[in-house]
C-alpha positions in Angstrom: -38.0 -4.1 84.2 -37.5 -5.0 87.9 -36.5 -8.6 86.8 -33.9 -7.3 84.4 -30.6 -7.4 86.3 -27.3 -9.0 85.4 -24.8 -9.6 88.2 -22.1 -10.5 85.7 -22.7 -7.3 83.7 -22.7 -5.2 86.9 -19.4 -6.8 87.8 -18.0 -5.6 84.5 -19.0 -2.1 85.4 -22.4 -1.7 83.7 -25.5 -1.3 86.0 -28.6 -1.9 83.9 -30.9 -1.0 86.7 -29.2 2.5 87.0 -30.2 3.0 83.4 -33.8 2.2 84.2 -33.8 4.6 87.1 -32.3 7.4 85.0 -35.1 7.0 82.5 -37.8 7.1 85.2 -36.2 10.3 86.7 -36.0 12.0 83.3 -39.5 11.3 82.1 -40.9 14.4 83.9 -38.6 16.6 81.9 -39.1 14.8 78.6 -42.9 15.1 78.9 -42.5 18.9 78.8 -41.4 18.6 75.2 -44.2 16.4 73.9 -46.8 17.8 71.6 -49.7 16.5 69.6 -47.4 15.2 66.8 -45.7 12.8 69.2 -46.9 9.2 69.1 -46.2 7.0 72.1 -43.5 7.8 74.7 -40.1 6.8 75.9 -39.2 3.1 75.9 -39.6 2.1 72.3 -36.9 1.4 69.7 -37.6 4.6 67.9 -39.3 8.0 68.5 -42.5 8.5 66.5 -43.5 11.9 65.2 -46.4 12.6 62.9 -45.4 15.1 60.2 -48.0 17.8 59.4 -47.3 19.2 55.9 -50.5 21.3 55.6 -48.5 24.5 55.1 -45.7 22.8 53.1 -46.6 21.9 49.6 -43.0 20.6 49.0 -41.5 19.7 52.4 -37.8 19.4 52.8 -36.2 17.8 55.8 -33.0 19.2 57.2 -30.9 17.6 59.9 -28.1 18.8 62.2 -25.9 17.2 64.9 -23.4 18.6 67.3 -22.0 18.4 70.9 -20.9 21.0 73.4 -17.1 20.5 73.2 -15.0 20.9 76.3 -17.5 23.2 77.9 -18.5 19.9 79.5 -15.4 20.0 81.5 -16.5 23.3 83.2 -19.9 21.7 84.0 -18.1 18.7 85.5 -15.7 20.8 87.6 -18.6 22.9 88.8 -20.7 19.8 89.4 -23.5 21.6 87.6 -25.2 19.5 84.9 -28.7 21.0 84.4 -27.9 23.6 81.7 -25.3 21.9 79.5 -28.2 20.1 77.7 -29.5 23.5 76.6 -26.2 24.1 74.9 -26.5 20.8 73.1 -29.9 21.6 71.7 -28.9 25.2 70.8 -25.9 24.0 68.8 -28.1 21.9 66.6 -31.3 23.9 66.2 -29.5 27.2 65.7 -27.7 25.6 62.7 -30.8 24.4 60.9 -32.7 27.7 61.2 -30.0 29.1 59.0 -31.8 27.4 56.2 -35.2 28.7 57.3 -36.3 25.3 58.8 -38.3 24.8 62.0 -36.9 22.1 64.3 -39.3 19.3 64.9 -37.6 16.6 66.9 -34.4 16.1 68.9 -32.5 13.1 70.2 -29.6 13.1 72.6 -26.7 10.7 73.3 -24.9 10.6 76.6 -21.8 8.5 77.1 -20.6 8.2 80.6 -18.0 6.3 82.7 -20.6 5.4 85.3 -24.4 5.9 85.1 -25.4 8.0 88.1 -29.1 8.3 87.5 -29.5 11.6 89.2 -26.8 13.2 87.1 -28.1 11.8 83.9 -31.5 13.1 84.7 -30.0 16.6 85.4 -28.4 16.5 82.0 -31.6 15.5 80.3 -33.4 18.2 82.2 -31.3 20.8 80.3 -31.9 19.0 77.0 -35.6 19.2 77.6 -35.5 22.9 78.5 -33.6 23.5 75.3 -36.3 21.6 73.3 -39.0 23.7 75.0 -37.2 26.9 74.0 -36.8 25.6 70.4 -40.4 24.3 70.3 -39.3 20.8 69.3 -40.0 17.4 70.8 -37.4 15.2 72.6 -38.5 11.9 71.1 -35.7 9.7 72.3 -32.1 9.3 73.2 -29.4 7.0 74.5 -27.3 6.7 77.6 -24.3 4.5 77.2 -22.1 3.4 80.2 -18.4 3.0 79.2 -16.5 1.6 82.1 -12.8 1.3 81.5 -13.0 3.7 78.5 -14.1 6.8 80.4 -13.4 7.8 84.0 -16.4 7.2 86.3 -17.2 10.9 86.6 -16.7 11.7 83.0 -19.4 12.0 80.3 -19.9 13.3 76.8 -23.1 14.7 75.3 -24.2 15.0 71.7 -27.5 15.7 70.0 -29.3 15.4 66.7 -32.2 17.4 65.3 -34.5 17.1 62.3 -36.5 20.1 61.0 -38.6 20.9 58.0 -39.1 23.8 55.6 -41.1 24.2 52.4 -38.7 24.0 49.4 -39.9 27.5 48.2 -38.9 29.0 51.6 -35.4 27.6 51.9 -33.2 30.7 52.5 -31.7 32.0 49.3 -29.0 34.6 49.1 -29.3 35.2 45.4 -30.7 38.7 45.9 -28.0 39.7 48.4 -26.3 42.9 47.2 -24.0 45.7 48.5 -26.0 48.0 50.7 -27.9 45.2 52.5 -27.7 45.4 56.3 -26.2 42.9 58.8 -28.1 42.5 62.0 -26.5 41.1 65.2 -28.4 38.9 67.7 -26.4 39.1 70.9 -25.0 36.0 72.5 -25.3 35.0 76.2 -21.5 34.6 76.4 -19.0 32.1 75.0 -21.8 29.8 74.1 -20.3 26.4 73.2 -17.1 27.1 71.3 -13.5 28.0 72.1 -13.5 26.3 75.5 -10.1 24.6 74.9 -8.6 28.1 74.6 -10.7 29.3 77.6 -9.4 26.5 79.7 -5.8 27.2 78.7 -6.1 30.9 79.4 -7.1 30.3 83.0 -5.1 27.0 83.4 -8.4 25.5 84.7 -7.1 21.9 84.8 -4.3 22.8 87.2 -6.2 25.5 89.0 -10.0 24.6 89.0 -10.5 27.0 92.0 -10.3 29.9 89.5 -13.9 29.0 88.5 -15.0 30.2 91.9 -13.2 33.5 91.5 -15.5 36.6 91.3 -14.7 39.2 88.7 -16.3 42.6 89.2 -16.6 43.1 85.4 -18.6 39.9 85.1 -20.9 40.4 88.1 -20.5 36.7 88.9 -17.9 34.0 89.5 -16.0 32.9 86.4 -17.6 29.5 86.3 -21.2 30.9 86.2 -20.3 33.2 83.4 -18.7 30.4 81.4 -21.6 28.1 81.9 -24.2 30.6 80.7 -26.3 28.5 78.3 -26.1 29.1 74.6 -28.9 31.3 73.3 -31.6 29.5 71.3 -32.8 31.9 68.5 -35.4 29.6 66.9 -38.6 31.3 67.8 -37.7 35.0 67.1 -35.9 34.2 63.9 -38.7 32.1 62.5 -41.2 34.8 63.5 -39.0 37.4 61.6 -39.0 35.2 58.5 -42.8 35.4 58.3 -42.6 39.2 58.2 -39.4 40.2 56.4 -37.3 38.6 53.6 -34.1 37.4 55.2 -31.3 36.9 52.7 -28.8 35.1 54.9 -28.3 33.7 58.4 -25.0 32.8 60.1 -24.8 30.9 63.4 -21.6 32.2 65.0 -19.9 29.1 66.4 -16.3 27.8 66.1 -14.2 30.0 63.9 -16.0 33.1 65.0 -16.8 35.9 62.5 -14.2 35.0 59.9 -15.4 31.4 59.3 -19.1 31.6 59.9 -20.4 34.9 58.4 -19.0 34.0 54.9 -21.0 30.8 54.9 -24.2 32.9 54.3 -22.8 35.4 51.8 -23.4 35.5 48.1 -20.3 35.2 45.9 -18.8 38.7 45.4 -20.2 40.0 48.7 -18.4 40.7 51.9 -19.5 41.6 55.3 -18.0 45.0 56.3 -18.2 45.5 60.1 -16.8 48.4 62.2 -15.2 46.9 65.3 -16.5 49.7 67.4 -20.1 48.7 66.4 -19.7 45.2 67.9 -21.1 45.1 71.4 -18.4 43.1 73.1 -19.3 41.8 76.6 -16.8 42.1 79.5 -16.1 38.4 79.4 -14.4 38.6 76.1 -12.3 41.5 77.2 -11.3 39.5 80.2 -10.3 36.5 78.0 -8.2 38.7 75.7 -6.4 40.4 78.6 -5.8 37.3 80.7 -4.6 35.2 77.8 -2.9 38.0 75.8 -4.9 36.8 72.8 -4.6 38.9 69.6 -7.7 40.7 68.4 -7.9 38.7 65.2 -7.6 35.4 67.1 -10.5 36.6 69.4 -12.7 37.2 66.4 -11.6 34.0 64.7 -12.3 31.8 67.8 -15.2 33.4 69.8 -18.6 34.9 68.9 -17.5 38.1 70.6 -21.0 38.7 71.9 -22.8 38.0 68.6 -24.5 34.7 68.4 -26.2 35.1 65.1 -26.0 37.4 62.1 -28.9 38.1 59.7 -28.8 39.9 56.4 -31.8 41.9 55.2 -32.4 44.7 52.7 -31.6 48.2 53.9 -35.3 49.2 53.8 -36.2 46.2 55.9 -33.6 46.7 58.6 -35.7 48.8 60.9 -38.7 46.6 60.7 -36.6 43.5 61.2 -35.2 44.8 64.5 -38.7 45.8 65.6 -40.1 42.3 64.9 -37.2 40.6 66.7 -37.5 42.9 69.7 -41.3 42.3 69.8 -40.5 38.6 70.0 -38.2 39.0 72.9 -34.9 39.1 71.0 -32.5 42.1 71.3 -31.0 43.0 67.9 -28.9 45.8 66.4 -27.2 46.9 63.2 -23.8 45.3 62.9 -22.6 46.2 59.5 -23.2 46.3 55.8 -22.8 44.1 52.7 -20.2 45.5 50.3 -18.4 44.2 47.2 -15.6 41.8 48.0 -15.2 38.4 49.8 -15.3 37.2 53.4 -15.3 39.6 56.4 -13.8 43.0 56.7 -13.4 44.2 60.2 -12.5 47.9 60.0 
């Protein structure tokens, strides 16, 4: 690769050698995600992964893709790029476990105005950490330099995952019924949704210094609280599914409670939740107060401290919480399934 250099392309704003350096810097992070199913390494035209279907008589592949939205802007203003990749992985893998699938591989795509190898490597460091947390392999990716299209310091990040589940174990809400229990898995903060509203509330573009402001209720500066990586729920949720019948899973992302919880509900069922039972972190109280945001808009935009909602039979609720806690995941009873449609916050 040392002979690969184009003065003409560099003059147009694309530094090929910077791309090679970024790959060399990120290899140490990517290698953390490799397992016995990975064939070859970085540098090929595609990532190879050997699929083991020993425990899947009828394997079904499931895919998911997402980005991290304008949370990227917070990372750029804070000049902290080593955790935003965790968010990217989380947004994808948390989606596919809603079907009961185990994530197998992940790929990322980074578009940037200028390839700064050290910064790209920091971004991929976070992606790799997310893959480790999700127990999936980072088998490839792409870094694209877009001079003239994006400012030099700007970048965007997206990802893609593929998982597998046996057809007989795809989550099925057909047995969901009134009296079933909703279980909340707490979030680590805003996660990766609603940041356009967050940025507006604090007028961050015009006053980026607010990110350095310390709020006693947060126990940190605002920027640190906002950049807290999205929680990855893969391992504890998959462990639970081996012990308890889970009737529904909702990943609480954009649209909050009102849009996401109904996606896992059986027709004729509603999620009845008492607002006082929702353990709302101080960050959301701060957002509501500073932005004068109505309560319904808060629950229809943010996760409000609940990153995932599971539905189980009433007789399984206690065991479900015990299994989750034994696997390092806090959990609590959030509400109940009742007759109706959608979400009832009472």
